[in-house]
PDB file of N, CA, C and O in Angstrom, chain B, residues numbered from 101:
ATOM      1  N   MET B 101     -21.553 -32.389  57.026  1.00  0.00           N
ATOM      2  CA  MET B 101     -20.478 -31.825  56.239  1.00  0.00           C
ATOM      3  C   MET B 101     -19.829 -32.895  55.419  1.00  0.00           C
ATOM      4  O   MET B 101     -19.427 -33.937  55.938  1.00  0.00           O
ATOM      5  N   GLY B 102     -19.729 -32.649  54.176  1.00  0.00           N
ATOM      6  CA  GLY B 102     -19.048 -33.590  53.289  1.00  0.00           C
ATOM      7  C   GLY B 102     -17.615 -33.220  53.085  1.00  0.00           C
ATOM      8  O   GLY B 102     -17.230 -32.052  53.144  1.00  0.00           O
ATOM      9  N   THR B 103     -16.845 -34.219  52.848  1.00  0.00           N
ATOM     10  CA  THR B 103     -15.433 -33.949  52.560  1.00  0.00           C
ATOM     11  C   THR B 103     -15.243 -33.925  51.059  1.00  0.00           C
ATOM     12  O   THR B 103     -15.805 -34.722  50.308  1.00  0.00           O
ATOM     13  N   ASP B 104     -14.435 -32.987  50.668  1.00  0.00           N
ATOM     14  CA  ASP B 104     -14.157 -32.909  49.212  1.00  0.00           C
ATOM     15  C   ASP B 104     -13.056 -33.866  48.894  1.00  0.00           C
ATOM     16  O   ASP B 104     -11.954 -33.771  49.433  1.00  0.00           O
ATOM     17  N   VAL B 105     -13.351 -34.786  48.018  1.00  0.00           N
ATOM     18  CA  VAL B 105     -12.353 -35.741  47.566  1.00  0.00           C
ATOM     19  C   VAL B 105     -11.745 -35.202  46.287  1.00  0.00           C
ATOM     20  O   VAL B 105     -12.463 -34.938  45.322  1.00  0.00           O
ATOM     21  N   PRO B 106     -10.434 -35.037  46.266  1.00  0.00           N
ATOM     22  CA  PRO B 106      -9.810 -34.500  45.017  1.00  0.00           C
ATOM     23  C   PRO B 106     -10.020 -35.453  43.857  1.00  0.00           C
ATOM     24  O   PRO B 106      -9.798 -36.659  43.962  1.00  0.00           O
ATOM     25  N   GLN B 107     -10.434 -34.900  42.798  1.00  0.00           N
ATOM     26  CA  GLN B 107     -10.645 -35.647  41.580  1.00  0.00           C
ATOM     27  C   GLN B 107      -9.339 -35.651  40.775  1.00  0.00           C
ATOM     28  O   GLN B 107      -8.575 -34.686  40.804  1.00  0.00           O
ATOM     29  N   PRO B 108      -9.097 -36.767  40.051  1.00  0.00           N
ATOM     30  CA  PRO B 108      -7.891 -36.789  39.232  1.00  0.00           C
ATOM     31  C   PRO B 108      -8.000 -35.732  38.124  1.00  0.00           C
ATOM     32  O   PRO B 108      -9.069 -35.492  37.563  1.00  0.00           O
ATOM     33  N   MET B 109      -6.881 -35.131  37.843  1.00  0.00           N
ATOM     34  CA  MET B 109      -6.864 -34.103  36.802  1.00  0.00           C
ATOM     35  C   MET B 109      -6.849 -34.802  35.429  1.00  0.00           C
ATOM     36  O   MET B 109      -6.172 -35.808  35.217  1.00  0.00           O
ATOM     37  N   HIS B 110      -7.585 -34.250  34.570  1.00  0.00           N
ATOM     38  CA  HIS B 110      -7.617 -34.736  33.184  1.00  0.00           C
ATOM     39  C   HIS B 110      -6.572 -33.941  32.407  1.00  0.00           C
ATOM     40  O   HIS B 110      -6.559 -32.710  32.436  1.00  0.00           O
ATOM     41  N   HIS B 111      -5.725 -34.644  31.736  1.00  0.00           N
ATOM     42  CA  HIS B 111      -4.704 -33.981  30.933  1.00  0.00           C
ATOM     43  C   HIS B 111      -5.142 -33.996  29.459  1.00  0.00           C
ATOM     44  O   HIS B 111      -5.136 -35.027  28.786  1.00  0.00           O
ATOM     45  N   GLU B 112      -5.504 -32.854  29.019  1.00  0.00           N
ATOM     46  CA  GLU B 112      -5.895 -32.719  27.638  1.00  0.00           C
ATOM     47  C   GLU B 112      -4.816 -31.975  26.875  1.00  0.00           C
ATOM     48  O   GLU B 112      -4.262 -30.990  27.362  1.00  0.00           O
ATOM     49  N   SER B 113      -4.534 -32.435  25.727  1.00  0.00           N
ATOM     50  CA  SER B 113      -3.529 -31.713  24.937  1.00  0.00           C
ATOM     51  C   SER B 113      -4.184 -30.484  24.352  1.00  0.00           C
ATOM     52  O   SER B 113      -5.315 -30.527  23.867  1.00  0.00           O
ATOM     53  N   VAL B 114      -3.472 -29.422  24.404  1.00  0.00           N
ATOM     54  CA  VAL B 114      -3.962 -28.144  23.870  1.00  0.00           C
ATOM     55  C   VAL B 114      -3.005 -27.749  22.762  1.00  0.00           C
ATOM     56  O   VAL B 114      -1.787 -27.730  22.936  1.00  0.00           O
ATOM     57  N   GLN B 115      -3.572 -27.448  21.661  1.00  0.00           N
ATOM     58  CA  GLN B 115      -2.741 -27.006  20.520  1.00  0.00           C
ATOM     59  C   GLN B 115      -2.814 -25.487  20.441  1.00  0.00           C
ATOM     60  O   GLN B 115      -3.884 -24.880  20.405  1.00  0.00           O
ATOM     61  N   ILE B 116      -1.646 -24.922  20.417  1.00  0.00           N
ATOM     62  CA  ILE B 116      -1.548 -23.473  20.262  1.00  0.00           C
ATOM     63  C   ILE B 116      -1.002 -23.256  18.880  1.00  0.00           C
ATOM     64  O   ILE B 116       0.119 -23.656  18.566  1.00  0.00           O
ATOM     65  N   LEU B 117      -1.785 -22.635  18.077  1.00  0.00           N
ATOM     66  CA  LEU B 117      -1.367 -22.368  16.697  1.00  0.00           C
ATOM     67  C   LEU B 117      -0.550 -21.094  16.679  1.00  0.00           C
ATOM     68  O   LEU B 117      -1.011 -20.027  17.083  1.00  0.00           O
ATOM     69  N   ALA B 118       0.666 -21.234  16.205  1.00  0.00           N
ATOM     70  CA  ALA B 118       1.515 -20.042  16.090  1.00  0.00           C
ATOM     71  C   ALA B 118       1.049 -19.191  14.927  1.00  0.00           C
ATOM     72  O   ALA B 118       0.737 -19.696  13.848  1.00  0.00           O
ATOM     73  N   ALA B 119       1.009 -17.953  15.156  1.00  0.00           N
ATOM     74  CA  ALA B 119       0.595 -17.013  14.074  1.00  0.00           C
ATOM     75  C   ALA B 119       1.685 -17.051  13.016  1.00  0.00           C
ATOM     76  O   ALA B 119       2.874 -17.146  13.319  1.00  0.00           O
ATOM     77  N   ALA B 120       1.250 -16.974  11.778  1.00  0.00           N
ATOM     78  CA  ALA B 120       2.229 -16.958  10.709  1.00  0.00           C
ATOM     79  C   ALA B 120       3.140 -15.733  10.896  1.00  0.00           C
ATOM     80  O   ALA B 120       2.694 -14.612  11.138  1.00  0.00           O
ATOM     81  N   ARG B 121       4.432 -16.020  10.768  1.00  0.00           N
ATOM     82  CA  ARG B 121       5.399 -14.928  10.948  1.00  0.00           C
ATOM     83  C   ARG B 121       5.444 -14.107   9.677  1.00  0.00           C
ATOM     84  O   ARG B 121       5.335 -14.632   8.569  1.00  0.00           O
ATOM     85  N   ILE B 122       5.604 -12.824   9.858  1.00  0.00           N
ATOM     86  CA  ILE B 122       5.718 -11.925   8.699  1.00  0.00           C
ATOM     87  C   ILE B 122       7.126 -12.028   8.164  1.00  0.00           C
ATOM     88  O   ILE B 122       8.090 -11.917   8.921  1.00  0.00           O
ATOM     89  N   ASP B 123       7.257 -12.238   6.872  1.00  0.00           N
ATOM     90  CA  ASP B 123       8.567 -12.261   6.238  1.00  0.00           C
ATOM     91  C   ASP B 123       8.931 -10.859   5.819  1.00  0.00           C
ATOM     92  O   ASP B 123       8.619 -10.415   4.714  1.00  0.00           O
ATOM     93  N   TRP B 124       9.608 -10.162   6.737  1.00  0.00           N
ATOM     94  CA  TRP B 124       9.937  -8.763   6.486  1.00  0.00           C
ATOM     95  C   TRP B 124      10.865  -8.576   5.297  1.00  0.00           C
ATOM     96  O   TRP B 124      10.796  -7.554   4.615  1.00  0.00           O
ATOM     97  N   LYS B 125      11.723  -9.539   5.041  1.00  0.00           N
ATOM     98  CA  LYS B 125      12.595  -9.433   3.869  1.00  0.00           C
ATOM     99  C   LYS B 125      11.756  -9.443   2.607  1.00  0.00           C
ATOM    100  O   LYS B 125      12.005  -8.655   1.695  1.00  0.00           O
ATOM    101  N   ALA B 126      10.770 -10.317   2.537  1.00  0.00           N
ATOM    102  CA  ALA B 126       9.927 -10.360   1.352  1.00  0.00           C
ATOM    103  C   ALA B 126       9.186  -9.051   1.154  1.00  0.00           C
ATOM    104  O   ALA B 126       9.088  -8.555   0.031  1.00  0.00           O
ATOM    105  N   ILE B 127       8.668  -8.493   2.224  1.00  0.00           N
ATOM    106  CA  ILE B 127       7.989  -7.206   2.154  1.00  0.00           C
ATOM    107  C   ILE B 127       8.961  -6.118   1.707  1.00  0.00           C
ATOM    108  O   ILE B 127       8.615  -5.261   0.894  1.00  0.00           O
ATOM    109  N   GLY B 128      10.175  -6.159   2.243  1.00  0.00           N
ATOM    110  CA  GLY B 128      11.174  -5.161   1.854  1.00  0.00           C
ATOM    111  C   GLY B 128      11.529  -5.249   0.359  1.00  0.00           C
ATOM    112  O   GLY B 128      11.671  -4.234  -0.322  1.00  0.00           O
ATOM    113  N   TYR B 129      11.667  -6.491  -0.129  1.00  0.00           N
ATOM    114  CA  TYR B 129      11.974  -6.646  -1.566  1.00  0.00           C
ATOM    115  C   TYR B 129      10.811  -6.186  -2.414  1.00  0.00           C
ATOM    116  O   TYR B 129      11.034  -5.570  -3.456  1.00  0.00           O
ATOM    117  N   LEU B 130       9.559  -6.462  -2.008  1.00  0.00           N
ATOM    118  CA  LEU B 130       8.425  -5.980  -2.786  1.00  0.00           C
ATOM    119  C   LEU B 130       8.358  -4.470  -2.791  1.00  0.00           C
ATOM    120  O   LEU B 130       8.055  -3.871  -3.823  1.00  0.00           O
ATOM    121  N   VAL B 131       8.636  -3.837  -1.651  1.00  0.00           N
ATOM    122  CA  VAL B 131       8.678  -2.389  -1.605  1.00  0.00           C
ATOM    123  C   VAL B 131       9.747  -1.858  -2.558  1.00  0.00           C
ATOM    124  O   VAL B 131       9.527  -0.889  -3.284  1.00  0.00           O
ATOM    125  N   SER B 132      10.911  -2.514  -2.540  1.00  0.00           N
ATOM    126  CA  SER B 132      11.993  -2.074  -3.419  1.00  0.00           C
ATOM    127  C   SER B 132      11.617  -2.231  -4.886  1.00  0.00           C
ATOM    128  O   SER B 132      11.973  -1.388  -5.709  1.00  0.00           O
ATOM    129  N   ILE B 133      10.909  -3.287  -5.216  1.00  0.00           N
ATOM    130  CA  ILE B 133      10.491  -3.470  -6.601  1.00  0.00           C
ATOM    131  C   ILE B 133       9.519  -2.360  -7.018  1.00  0.00           C
ATOM    132  O   ILE B 133       9.632  -1.799  -8.108  1.00  0.00           O
ATOM    133  N   PHE B 134       8.569  -2.056  -6.137  1.00  0.00           N
ATOM    134  CA  PHE B 134       7.660  -0.970  -6.457  1.00  0.00           C
ATOM    135  C   PHE B 134       8.393   0.395  -6.584  1.00  0.00           C
ATOM    136  O   PHE B 134       8.048   1.226  -7.424  1.00  0.00           O
ATOM    137  N   SER B 135       9.385   0.586  -5.742  1.00  0.00           N
ATOM    138  CA  SER B 135      10.115   1.852  -5.821  1.00  0.00           C
ATOM    139  C   SER B 135      10.873   1.906  -7.156  1.00  0.00           C
ATOM    140  O   SER B 135      10.935   2.974  -7.765  1.00  0.00           O
ATOM    141  N   VAL B 136      11.436   0.821  -7.620  1.00  0.00           N
ATOM    142  CA  VAL B 136      12.128   0.804  -8.898  1.00  0.00           C
ATOM    143  C   VAL B 136      11.147   1.144 -10.024  1.00  0.00           C
ATOM    144  O   VAL B 136      11.478   1.898 -10.938  1.00  0.00           O
ATOM    145  N   LEU B 137       9.944   0.582  -9.947  1.00  0.00           N
ATOM    146  CA  LEU B 137       8.946   0.859 -10.993  1.00  0.00           C
ATOM    147  C   LEU B 137       8.511   2.353 -10.963  1.00  0.00           C
ATOM    148  O   LEU B 137       8.383   2.995 -12.005  1.00  0.00           O
ATOM    149  N   PHE B 138       8.295   2.865  -9.771  1.00  0.00           N
ATOM    150  CA  PHE B 138       7.881   4.284  -9.686  1.00  0.00           C
ATOM    151  C   PHE B 138       9.030   5.214 -10.145  1.00  0.00           C
ATOM    152  O   PHE B 138       8.799   6.173 -10.880  1.00  0.00           O
ATOM    153  N   LEU B 139      10.252   4.920  -9.708  1.00  0.00           N
ATOM    154  CA  LEU B 139      11.384   5.780 -10.137  1.00  0.00           C
ATOM    155  C   LEU B 139      11.606   5.667 -11.626  1.00  0.00           C
ATOM    156  O   LEU B 139      11.981   6.639 -12.282  1.00  0.00           O
ATOM    157  N   GLY B 140      11.373   4.471 -12.166  1.00  0.00           N
ATOM    158  CA  GLY B 140      11.491   4.293 -13.624  1.00  0.00           C
ATOM    159  C   GLY B 140      10.433   5.099 -14.368  1.00  0.00           C
ATOM    160  O   GLY B 140      10.711   5.663 -15.426  1.00  0.00           O
ATOM    161  N   ALA B 141       9.238   5.153 -13.825  1.00  0.00           N
ATOM    162  CA  ALA B 141       8.177   5.951 -14.410  1.00  0.00           C
ATOM    163  C   ALA B 141       8.508   7.421 -14.433  1.00  0.00           C
ATOM    164  O   ALA B 141       8.234   8.119 -15.409  1.00  0.00           O
ATOM    165  N   VAL B 142       9.097   7.885 -13.354  1.00  0.00           N
ATOM    166  CA  VAL B 142       9.477   9.314 -13.254  1.00  0.00           C
ATOM    167  C   VAL B 142      10.676   9.607 -14.198  1.00  0.00           C
ATOM    168  O   VAL B 142      10.767  10.684 -14.787  1.00  0.00           O
ATOM    169  N   ALA B 143      11.566   8.640 -14.316  1.00  0.00           N
ATOM    170  CA  ALA B 143      12.763   8.864 -15.124  1.00  0.00           C
ATOM    171  C   ALA B 143      12.536   8.584 -16.614  1.00  0.00           C
ATOM    172  O   ALA B 143      13.460   8.762 -17.409  1.00  0.00           O
ATOM    173  N   TRP B 144      11.344   8.154 -17.011  1.00  0.00           N
ATOM    174  CA  TRP B 144      11.107   7.804 -18.393  1.00  0.00           C
ATOM    175  C   TRP B 144      11.540   8.962 -19.301  1.00  0.00           C
ATOM    176  O   TRP B 144      11.130  10.102 -19.083  1.00  0.00           O
ATOM    177  N   PRO B 145      12.367   8.678 -20.322  1.00  0.00           N
ATOM    178  CA  PRO B 145      12.906   9.739 -21.193  1.00  0.00           C
ATOM    179  C   PRO B 145      11.826  10.477 -22.001  1.00  0.00           C
ATOM    180  O   PRO B 145      10.802   9.921 -22.397  1.00  0.00           O
ATOM    181  N   LYS B 146      12.117  11.728 -22.211  1.00  0.00           N
ATOM    182  CA  LYS B 146      11.244  12.549 -23.061  1.00  0.00           C
ATOM    183  C   LYS B 146      11.452  12.176 -24.536  1.00  0.00           C
ATOM    184  O   LYS B 146      12.470  11.572 -24.875  1.00  0.00           O
ATOM    185  N   PRO B 147      10.520  12.521 -25.401  1.00  0.00           N
ATOM    186  CA  PRO B 147      10.646  12.132 -26.809  1.00  0.00           C
ATOM    187  C   PRO B 147      11.939  12.568 -27.482  1.00  0.00           C
ATOM    188  O   PRO B 147      12.399  11.919 -28.422  1.00  0.00           O
ATOM    189  N   ASP B 148      12.533  13.672 -27.005  1.00  0.00           N
ATOM    190  CA  ASP B 148      13.767  14.163 -27.663  1.00  0.00           C
ATOM    191  C   ASP B 148      15.052  13.645 -27.033  1.00  0.00           C
ATOM    192  O   ASP B 148      16.147  14.095 -27.373  1.00  0.00           O
ATOM    193  N   ALA B 149      14.909  12.683 -26.100  1.00  0.00           N
ATOM    194  CA  ALA B 149      16.107  12.092 -25.425  1.00  0.00           C
ATOM    195  C   ALA B 149      16.807  11.180 -26.423  1.00  0.00           C
ATOM    196  O   ALA B 149      16.204  10.721 -27.392  1.00  0.00           O
ATOM    197  N   PRO B 150      18.115  10.919 -26.169  1.00  0.00           N
ATOM    198  CA  PRO B 150      18.830   9.967 -27.042  1.00  0.00           C
ATOM    199  C   PRO B 150      18.163   8.610 -27.075  1.00  0.00           C
ATOM    200  O   PRO B 150      17.495   8.225 -26.115  1.00  0.00           O
ATOM    201  N   TRP B 151      18.332   7.886 -28.156  1.00  0.00           N
ATOM    202  CA  TRP B 151      17.660   6.604 -28.385  1.00  0.00           C
ATOM    203  C   TRP B 151      17.995   5.593 -27.316  1.00  0.00           C
ATOM    204  O   TRP B 151      17.167   4.737 -27.006  1.00  0.00           O
ATOM    205  N   TRP B 152      19.175   5.662 -26.743  1.00  0.00           N
ATOM    206  CA  TRP B 152      19.662   4.639 -25.804  1.00  0.00           C
ATOM    207  C   TRP B 152      19.101   4.804 -24.401  1.00  0.00           C
ATOM    208  O   TRP B 152      19.288   3.914 -23.571  1.00  0.00           O
ATOM    209  N   ASN B 153      18.423   5.902 -24.103  1.00  0.00           N
ATOM    210  CA  ASN B 153      17.909   6.139 -22.743  1.00  0.00           C
ATOM    211  C   ASN B 153      16.863   5.118 -22.322  1.00  0.00           C
ATOM    212  O   ASN B 153      16.882   4.647 -21.185  1.00  0.00           O
ATOM    213  N   ILE B 154      15.952   4.773 -23.224  1.00  0.00           N
ATOM    214  CA  ILE B 154      14.884   3.848 -22.841  1.00  0.00           C
ATOM    215  C   ILE B 154      15.472   2.436 -22.587  1.00  0.00           C
ATOM    216  O   ILE B 154      15.179   1.842 -21.549  1.00  0.00           O
ATOM    217  N   PRO B 155      16.285   1.893 -23.500  1.00  0.00           N
ATOM    218  CA  PRO B 155      16.854   0.586 -23.217  1.00  0.00           C
ATOM    219  C   PRO B 155      17.714   0.573 -21.909  1.00  0.00           C
ATOM    220  O   PRO B 155      17.681  -0.387 -21.139  1.00  0.00           O
ATOM    221  N   ALA B 156      18.457   1.643 -21.700  1.00  0.00           N
ATOM    222  CA  ALA B 156      19.308   1.726 -20.508  1.00  0.00           C
ATOM    223  C   ALA B 156      18.427   1.741 -19.234  1.00  0.00           C
ATOM    224  O   ALA B 156      18.723   1.069 -18.246  1.00  0.00           O
ATOM    225  N   LEU B 157      17.363   2.514 -19.297  1.00  0.00           N
ATOM    226  CA  LEU B 157      16.458   2.570 -18.138  1.00  0.00           C
ATOM    227  C   LEU B 157      15.808   1.224 -17.892  1.00  0.00           C
ATOM    228  O   LEU B 157      15.762   0.761 -16.752  1.00  0.00           O
ATOM    229  N   LEU B 158      15.308   0.593 -18.929  1.00  0.00           N
ATOM    230  CA  LEU B 158      14.662  -0.709 -18.792  1.00  0.00           C
ATOM    231  C   LEU B 158      15.632  -1.788 -18.300  1.00  0.00           C
ATOM    232  O   LEU B 158      15.272  -2.605 -17.452  1.00  0.00           O
ATOM    233  N   ILE B 159      16.840  -1.791 -18.820  1.00  0.00           N
ATOM    234  CA  ILE B 159      17.849  -2.763 -18.394  1.00  0.00           C
ATOM    235  C   ILE B 159      18.212  -2.516 -16.927  1.00  0.00           C
ATOM    236  O   ILE B 159      18.332  -3.462 -16.149  1.00  0.00           O
ATOM    237  N   GLY B 160      18.385  -1.264 -16.555  1.00  0.00           N
ATOM    238  CA  GLY B 160      18.704  -0.942 -15.176  1.00  0.00           C
ATOM    239  C   GLY B 160      17.569  -1.370 -14.224  1.00  0.00           C
ATOM    240  O   GLY B 160      17.835  -1.936 -13.164  1.00  0.00           O
ATOM    241  N   MET B 161      16.335  -1.106 -14.591  1.00  0.00           N
ATOM    242  CA  MET B 161      15.202  -1.533 -13.757  1.00  0.00           C
ATOM    243  C   MET B 161      15.124  -3.064 -13.659  1.00  0.00           C
ATOM    244  O   MET B 161      14.936  -3.618 -12.576  1.00  0.00           O
ATOM    245  N   ALA B 162      15.272  -3.727 -14.800  1.00  0.00           N
ATOM    246  CA  ALA B 162      15.189  -5.199 -14.801  1.00  0.00           C
ATOM    247  C   ALA B 162      16.288  -5.864 -13.980  1.00  0.00           C
ATOM    248  O   ALA B 162      16.043  -6.825 -13.251  1.00  0.00           O
ATOM    249  N   THR B 163      17.508  -5.334 -14.113  1.00  0.00           N
ATOM    250  CA  THR B 163      18.616  -5.914 -13.352  1.00  0.00           C
ATOM    251  C   THR B 163      18.504  -5.653 -11.851  1.00  0.00           C
ATOM    252  O   THR B 163      18.926  -6.475 -11.037  1.00  0.00           O
ATOM    253  N   SER B 164      17.936  -4.510 -11.496  1.00  0.00           N
ATOM    254  CA  SER B 164      17.714  -4.225 -10.097  1.00  0.00           C
ATOM    255  C   SER B 164      16.659  -5.193  -9.518  1.00  0.00           C
ATOM    256  O   SER B 164      16.851  -5.733  -8.428  1.00  0.00           O
ATOM    257  N   ILE B 165      15.588  -5.404 -10.217  1.00  0.00           N
ATOM    258  CA  ILE B 165      14.562  -6.319  -9.756  1.00  0.00           C
ATOM    259  C   ILE B 165      15.093  -7.767  -9.759  1.00  0.00           C
ATOM    260  O   ILE B 165      14.783  -8.535  -8.849  1.00  0.00           O
ATOM    261  N   ALA B 166      15.871  -8.135 -10.751  1.00  0.00           N
ATOM    262  CA  ALA B 166      16.454  -9.491 -10.779  1.00  0.00           C
ATOM    263  C   ALA B 166      17.422  -9.674  -9.599  1.00  0.00           C
ATOM    264  O   ALA B 166      17.476 -10.759  -9.019  1.00  0.00           O
ATOM    265  N   GLY B 167      18.161  -8.667  -9.246  1.00  0.00           N
ATOM    266  CA  GLY B 167      19.062  -8.736  -8.082  1.00  0.00           C
ATOM    267  C   GLY B 167      18.276  -8.944  -6.798  1.00  0.00           C
ATOM    268  O   GLY B 167      18.666  -9.735  -5.939  1.00  0.00           O
ATOM    269  N   MET B 168      17.175  -8.230  -6.675  1.00  0.00           N
ATOM    270  CA  MET B 168      16.340  -8.446  -5.453  1.00  0.00           C
ATOM    271  C   MET B 168      15.779  -9.847  -5.448  1.00  0.00           C
ATOM    272  O   MET B 168      15.711 -10.475  -4.392  1.00  0.00           O
ATOM    273  N   ALA B 169      15.376 -10.356  -6.596  1.00  0.00           N
ATOM    274  CA  ALA B 169      14.822 -11.714  -6.651  1.00  0.00           C
ATOM    275  C   ALA B 169      15.918 -12.719  -6.252  1.00  0.00           C
ATOM    276  O   ALA B 169      15.635 -13.669  -5.522  1.00  0.00           O
ATOM    277  N   CYS B 170      17.130 -12.533  -6.706  1.00  0.00           N
ATOM    278  CA  CYS B 170      18.260 -13.432  -6.340  1.00  0.00           C
ATOM    279  C   CYS B 170      18.533 -13.405  -4.841  1.00  0.00           C
ATOM    280  O   CYS B 170      18.736 -14.444  -4.212  1.00  0.00           O
ATOM    281  N   ARG B 171      18.535 -12.190  -4.277  1.00  0.00           N
ATOM    282  CA  ARG B 171      18.769 -12.075  -2.811  1.00  0.00           C
ATOM    283  C   ARG B 171      17.641 -12.716  -2.024  1.00  0.00           C
ATOM    284  O   ARG B 171      17.887 -13.334  -0.988  1.00  0.00           O
ATOM    285  N   TYR B 172      16.411 -12.582  -2.493  1.00  0.00           N
ATOM    286  CA  TYR B 172      15.270 -13.216  -1.777  1.00  0.00           C
ATOM    287  C   TYR B 172      15.373 -14.712  -1.893  1.00  0.00           C
ATOM    288  O   TYR B 172      15.097 -15.420  -0.925  1.00  0.00           O
ATOM    289  N   ARG B 173      15.765 -15.227  -3.059  1.00  0.00           N
ATOM    290  CA  ARG B 173      15.920 -16.680  -3.231  1.00  0.00           C
ATOM    291  C   ARG B 173      16.991 -17.186  -2.264  1.00  0.00           C
ATOM    292  O   ARG B 173      16.807 -18.226  -1.631  1.00  0.00           O
ATOM    293  N   ALA B 174      18.092 -16.471  -2.145  1.00  0.00           N
ATOM    294  CA  ALA B 174      19.149 -16.852  -1.221  1.00  0.00           C
ATOM    295  C   ALA B 174      18.645 -16.869   0.211  1.00  0.00           C
ATOM    296  O   ALA B 174      19.008 -17.735   1.006  1.00  0.00           O
ATOM    297  N   HIS B 175      17.807 -15.903   0.520  1.00  0.00           N
ATOM    298  CA  HIS B 175      17.175 -15.816   1.872  1.00  0.00           C
ATOM    299  C   HIS B 175      16.325 -17.038   2.145  1.00  0.00           C
ATOM    300  O   HIS B 175      16.388 -17.617   3.230  1.00  0.00           O
ATOM    301  N   LEU B 176      15.527 -17.432   1.162  1.00  0.00           N
ATOM    302  CA  LEU B 176      14.671 -18.637   1.337  1.00  0.00           C
ATOM    303  C   LEU B 176      15.530 -19.880   1.465  1.00  0.00           C
ATOM    304  O   LEU B 176      15.239 -20.750   2.286  1.00  0.00           O
ATOM    305  N   ASP B 177      16.583 -19.978   0.668  1.00  0.00           N
ATOM    306  CA  ASP B 177      17.481 -21.158   0.776  1.00  0.00           C
ATOM    307  C   ASP B 177      18.127 -21.217   2.149  1.00  0.00           C
ATOM    308  O   ASP B 177      18.270 -22.298   2.720  1.00  0.00           O
ATOM    309  N   GLN B 178      18.517 -20.076   2.684  1.00  0.00           N
ATOM    310  CA  GLN B 178      19.114 -20.011   4.002  1.00  0.00           C
ATOM    311  C   GLN B 178      18.109 -20.432   5.085  1.00  0.00           C
ATOM    312  O   GLN B 178      18.464 -21.179   5.997  1.00  0.00           O
ATOM    313  N   LYS B 179      16.855 -19.957   4.991  1.00  0.00           N
ATOM    314  CA  LYS B 179      15.825 -20.353   5.926  1.00  0.00           C
ATOM    315  C   LYS B 179      15.601 -21.853   5.903  1.00  0.00           C
ATOM    316  O   LYS B 179      15.470 -22.479   6.955  1.00  0.00           O
ATOM    317  N   ARG B 180      15.556 -22.445   4.687  1.00  0.00           N
ATOM    318  CA  ARG B 180      15.382 -23.896   4.585  1.00  0.00           C
ATOM    319  C   ARG B 180      16.533 -24.650   5.214  1.00  0.00           C
ATOM    320  O   ARG B 180      16.321 -25.669   5.873  1.00  0.00           O
ATOM    321  N   GLU B 181      17.750 -24.163   5.020  1.00  0.00           N
ATOM    322  CA  GLU B 181      18.935 -24.818   5.580  1.00  0.00           C
ATOM    323  C   GLU B 181      18.883 -24.751   7.108  1.00  0.00           C
ATOM    324  O   GLU B 181      19.240 -25.723   7.773  1.00  0.00           O
ATOM    325  N   ILE B 182      18.450 -23.635   7.669  1.00  0.00           N
ATOM    326  CA  ILE B 182      18.379 -23.500   9.105  1.00  0.00           C
ATOM    327  C   ILE B 182      17.324 -24.471   9.659  1.00  0.00           C
ATOM    328  O   ILE B 182      17.549 -25.133  10.673  1.00  0.00           O
ATOM    329  N   GLU B 183      16.166 -24.545   8.976  1.00  0.00           N
ATOM    330  CA  GLU B 183      15.142 -25.462   9.439  1.00  0.00           C
ATOM    331  C   GLU B 183      15.593 -26.921   9.346  1.00  0.00           C
ATOM    332  O   GLU B 183      15.265 -27.731  10.212  1.00  0.00           O
ATOM    333  N   ARG B 184      16.353 -27.255   8.283  1.00  0.00           N
ATOM    334  CA  ARG B 184      16.876 -28.581   8.123  1.00  0.00           C
ATOM    335  C   ARG B 184      17.864 -28.896   9.259  1.00  0.00           C
ATOM    336  O   ARG B 184      17.848 -29.987   9.828  1.00  0.00           O
ATOM    337  N   ALA B 185      18.713 -27.924   9.568  1.00  0.00           N
ATOM    338  CA  ALA B 185      19.680 -28.145  10.655  1.00  0.00           C
ATOM    339  C   ALA B 185      18.989 -28.297  12.004  1.00  0.00           C
ATOM    340  O   ALA B 185      19.414 -29.110  12.826  1.00  0.00           O
ATOM    341  N   LYS B 186      17.922 -27.523  12.246  1.00  0.00           N
ATOM    342  CA  LYS B 186      17.188 -27.662  13.487  1.00  0.00           C
ATOM    343  C   LYS B 186      16.522 -29.032  13.594  1.00  0.00           C
ATOM    344  O   LYS B 186      16.542 -29.667  14.649  1.00  0.00           O
ATOM    345  N   ALA B 187      15.931 -29.477  12.482  1.00  0.00           N
ATOM    346  CA  ALA B 187      15.288 -30.819  12.489  1.00  0.00           C
ATOM    347  C   ALA B 187      16.306 -31.900  12.721  1.00  0.00           C
ATOM    348  O   ALA B 187      16.036 -32.859  13.444  1.00  0.00           O
ATOM    349  N   GLU B 188      17.493 -31.766  12.115  1.00  0.00           N
ATOM    350  CA  GLU B 188      18.562 -32.747  12.320  1.00  0.00           C
ATOM    351  C   GLU B 188      19.061 -32.745  13.783  1.00  0.00           C
ATOM    352  O   GLU B 188      19.369 -33.793  14.350  1.00  0.00           O
ATOM    353  N   ALA B 189      19.127 -31.578  14.355  1.00  0.00           N
ATOM    354  CA  ALA B 189      19.574 -31.478  15.751  1.00  0.00           C
ATOM    355  C   ALA B 189      18.553 -32.117  16.690  1.00  0.00           C
ATOM    356  O   ALA B 189      18.932 -32.716  17.696  1.00  0.00           O
ATOM    357  N   LYS B 190      17.280 -31.999  16.378  1.00  0.00           N
ATOM    358  CA  LYS B 190      16.265 -32.622  17.232  1.00  0.00           C
ATOM    359  C   LYS B 190      16.328 -34.145  17.160  1.00  0.00           C
ATOM    360  O   LYS B 190      16.069 -34.829  18.150  1.00  0.00           O
ATOM    361  N   ARG B 191      16.677 -34.682  15.974  1.00  0.00           N
ATOM    362  CA  ARG B 191      16.760 -36.125  15.784  1.00  0.00           C
ATOM    363  C   ARG B 191      17.951 -36.687  16.488  1.00  0.00           C
ATOM    364  O   ARG B 191      17.922 -37.844  16.907  1.00  0.00           O
ATOM    365  N   ALA B 192      19.029 -35.898  16.640  1.00  0.00           N
ATOM    366  CA  ALA B 192      20.262 -36.407  17.232  1.00  0.00           C
ATOM    367  C   ALA B 192      20.153 -36.527  18.726  1.00  0.00           C
ATOM    368  O   ALA B 192      21.108 -36.942  19.383  1.00  0.00           O
TER     369      ALA B 192
END
């Protein structure tokens, strides 16, 4: 009968790759942009509509999309600030 001699454990580093997180805000803003475009297509004025309807519709669509872009930019800035604060806290 042989005796089992415990072998030293080998410690290997294992890397676990985190799956890329879905940016739900980005998806939400993209969905909102598409909805603005679809609603704009449905609301497109008929040929006998007043002259100002087309510019008003286009300006309304453009400002809505620009507002979503501004909110998304603020979201990205906030995420960067949070990551910066986390990194600073780890260094301290």
